[in-house]
C-alpha positions in Angstrom: -18.8 -78.0 45.9 -15.8 -80.3 45.5 -16.4 -83.3 43.3 -14.5 -86.5 44.4 -13.8 -89.4 42.1 -12.6 -92.8 43.3 -10.7 -95.5 41.4 -9.6 -98.8 42.7 -9.6 -102.4 41.3 -11.7 -103.7 44.3 -15.4 -102.9 44.2 -15.9 -103.8 47.9 -13.1 -101.3 48.8 -14.7 -98.6 46.6 -18.1 -99.1 48.3 -16.6 -98.9 51.8 -14.4 -95.9 50.8 -17.4 -94.0 49.4 -19.4 -94.7 52.6 -16.6 -93.5 54.8 -16.1 -90.4 52.8 -19.8 -89.5 52.9 -19.8 -89.9 56.7 -16.8 -87.7 57.1 -18.3 -85.1 54.7 -21.5 -85.0 56.8 -19.5 -85.0 60.1 -17.5 -81.9 59.2 -20.1 -80.3 57.0 -17.6 -80.2 54.1 -18.9 -78.8 50.8 -18.1 -82.0 48.8 -19.6 -85.1 47.2 -18.5 -88.4 45.8 -19.5 -87.9 42.2 -18.1 -91.0 40.6 -16.4 -94.3 41.5 -15.2 -97.1 39.3 -12.8 -100.0 39.3 -11.9 -99.1 35.7 -9.5 -96.1 35.2 -10.7 -95.7 31.6 -14.2 -95.1 32.9 -12.9 -92.4 35.3 -11.0 -90.7 32.5 -14.1 -90.8 30.3 -16.1 -89.2 33.2 -13.5 -86.5 33.6 -13.9 -85.4 30.0 -17.4 -84.0 30.8 -17.2 -83.5 34.5 -14.9 -81.5 36.7 -13.1 -83.7 39.3 -11.4 -81.7 42.0 -10.1 -84.6 44.1 -9.1 -88.0 42.7 -8.5 -91.0 45.0 -6.4 -93.3 42.8 -4.9 -96.7 43.3 -1.2 -97.1 42.3 -1.6 -100.5 40.6 -4.5 -102.3 38.9 -5.1 -106.0 38.1 -5.1 -105.0 34.4 -1.4 -103.9 34.9 -2.3 -100.3 34.3 0.1 -98.1 36.3 -1.8 -95.6 38.3 1.2 -93.3 38.6 1.5 -93.0 34.9 -2.2 -92.2 34.7 -1.8 -89.6 37.4 1.0 -87.9 35.5 -1.1 -87.9 32.4 -3.9 -86.2 34.2 -1.6 -83.8 35.9 -0.1 -82.7 32.6 -3.5 -81.2 31.6 -4.9 -80.4 35.0 -2.6 -78.5 37.4 -5.3 -77.9 40.0 -6.6 -81.4 40.7 -5.8 -82.9 44.1 -4.5 -86.5 43.6 -4.5 -88.8 46.6 -2.9 -92.2 46.1 -4.4 -95.2 47.9 -2.4 -98.4 47.8 -0.9 -101.4 49.7 2.3 -101.0 47.8 4.4 -98.6 49.9 7.4 -99.2 47.7 5.9 -96.9 45.1 5.7 -93.9 47.4 8.8 -92.3 46.1 7.8 -92.7 42.4 4.4 -91.3 43.1 5.7 -87.9 43.8 6.4 -87.4 40.1 2.6 -86.9 39.8 2.7 -84.3 42.6 0.1 -86.0 44.8 -1.5 -84.3 47.8 -1.2 -87.4 49.9 -0.3 -91.1 49.8 -2.6 -93.3 52.0 -1.5 -96.9 52.7 -4.1 -99.7 52.9 -5.9 -100.7 54.9 -7.4 -97.2 55.2 -8.9 -96.3 58.6 -11.6 -93.6 59.0 -9.2 -91.6 61.3 -6.5 -91.6 58.6 -8.9 -90.5 55.9 -10.3 -87.9 58.2 -6.8 -86.4 58.7 -6.4 -86.1 54.9 -9.7 -84.5 54.4 -9.1 -81.9 57.1 -5.7 -81.1 55.6 -7.3 -80.9 52.1 -9.9 -78.3 53.1 -7.4 -76.4 55.1 -5.1 -76.3 52.0 -8.0 -75.1 49.8 -9.0 -72.4 52.3 -5.4 -71.1 52.9 -3.8 -71.4 49.5 -4.1 -69.2 46.4 -5.8 -71.7 44.1 -8.7 -71.8 41.7 -11.4 -72.3 44.4 -13.4 -69.4 45.8 -15.7 -69.4 48.8 -19.1 -67.8 48.1 -20.3 -68.2 51.7 -19.1 -70.0 54.8 -19.9 -73.5 53.4 -19.8 -73.4 49.6 -16.6 -73.7 47.5 -16.7 -73.3 43.7 -13.9 -74.2 41.3 -13.4 -71.0 39.4 -13.1 -72.7 36.1 -16.6 -74.1 36.4 -18.2 -70.7 36.6 -19.8 -69.5 33.3 -20.9 -66.2 34.7 -21.9 -64.3 37.8 -25.2 -62.4 37.7 -26.3 -59.6 39.9 -30.0 -60.2 40.9 -31.2 -57.5 43.3 -29.2 -57.8 46.5 -27.7 -61.2 45.7 -25.2 -62.7 43.2 -26.0 -65.8 41.3 -23.0 -68.0 40.3 -23.9 -70.0 37.2 -21.7 -73.0 36.9 -21.7 -75.7 34.3 -23.9 -77.9 36.4 -25.5 -75.8 39.1 -26.4 -72.3 40.3 -25.4 -70.9 43.7 -26.5 -67.7 45.4 -24.8 -65.3 47.8 -25.9 -62.1 49.3 -22.9 -59.9 48.5 -21.6 -57.5 45.9 -19.6 -57.6 42.6 -16.9 -55.6 44.2 -16.3 -58.2 46.9 -15.6 -60.9 44.4 -13.9 -58.9 41.6 -10.5 -59.0 43.4 -10.8 -62.8 43.9 -11.3 -63.7 40.3 -8.6 -64.3 37.6 -8.1 -62.3 34.5 -10.4 -64.4 32.4 -13.4 -62.9 34.2 -14.6 -59.7 32.5 -17.5 -57.4 33.2 -19.7 -57.5 30.1 -22.9 -55.9 31.5 -24.0 -54.0 34.6 -25.5 -57.3 35.8 -22.9 -59.8 34.5 -19.3 -60.8 35.0 -18.4 -63.6 32.5 -15.7 -66.3 32.3 -14.5 -65.8 28.8 -12.8 -69.3 28.8 -16.2 -70.9 28.9 -18.0 -69.0 26.2 -19.0 -71.3 23.3 -20.0 -68.6 20.9 -21.1 -65.0 20.7 -24.1 -63.6 18.8 -23.0 -60.1 18.1 -26.4 -58.9 16.7 -28.3 -59.7 19.9 -25.3 -59.1 22.2 -25.7 -62.6 23.6 -23.1 -65.0 25.0 -23.7 -68.7 24.9 -22.2 -71.5 27.0 -21.9 -75.2 26.5 -24.7 -76.0 28.9 -27.0 -73.8 26.8 -27.1 -71.0 29.4 -26.8 -67.4 28.2 -25.9 -64.0 29.4 -25.7 -60.6 27.7 -23.3 -57.8 26.7 -24.4 -54.3 27.8 -23.9 -51.4 25.4 -21.7 -49.6 27.9 -19.3 -52.5 28.2 -19.4 -53.9 24.6 -16.3 -52.1 23.2 -14.0 -53.0 26.1 -15.4 -56.5 26.3 -14.8 -57.2 22.6 -11.3 -55.8 22.8 -10.6 -58.2 25.7 -12.0 -61.1 23.7 -10.0 -60.3 20.6 -6.8 -60.0 22.6 -7.0 -63.5 24.1 
């Protein structure tokens, strides 16, 4: 599920924006939610420390004289995958905004039809491009970096992310080719994202993650798994 964050200095605008987005998400059955909104960019940055934001709607200028373009460039320097969409009444900043590599630039006042066009393009881009999102069924998108591990449970796979679990009736082999090199088979029933491991308990062959979830290393896979860990 894509997590949207909204930031604008007008609270009434944010409320209306959230409402419009939610209606469009329902209309098109998009796998997305508005996870956070604020008129304070510092609150948004604080939220992003502990939560994955896939799409950020960001005003260019704020009453506090904070430059949204500079903030966007700061975010982009550490997050190459985030979709940044500028919202503003200051069209003269359009050219400068491209330094932050935005996905779109929407001029105020924003109409539902204009916002709908952007959302459709956004989901088309995610579906067609080679990015960090994977589709586990016809409706659910997961940001690859959020996945702690994938567990085989009978005929289904369970995708354990930092905040949720998702299920899909498919096989390991189907998803193995979609995953980046940081996903490694550690057990006959587990593929793990080594970037999200918080620590390893070698005696019990247990892998721990920041959200307190765990998975296990199988004897058959232990040597190759530990070699992969030590080489990163």
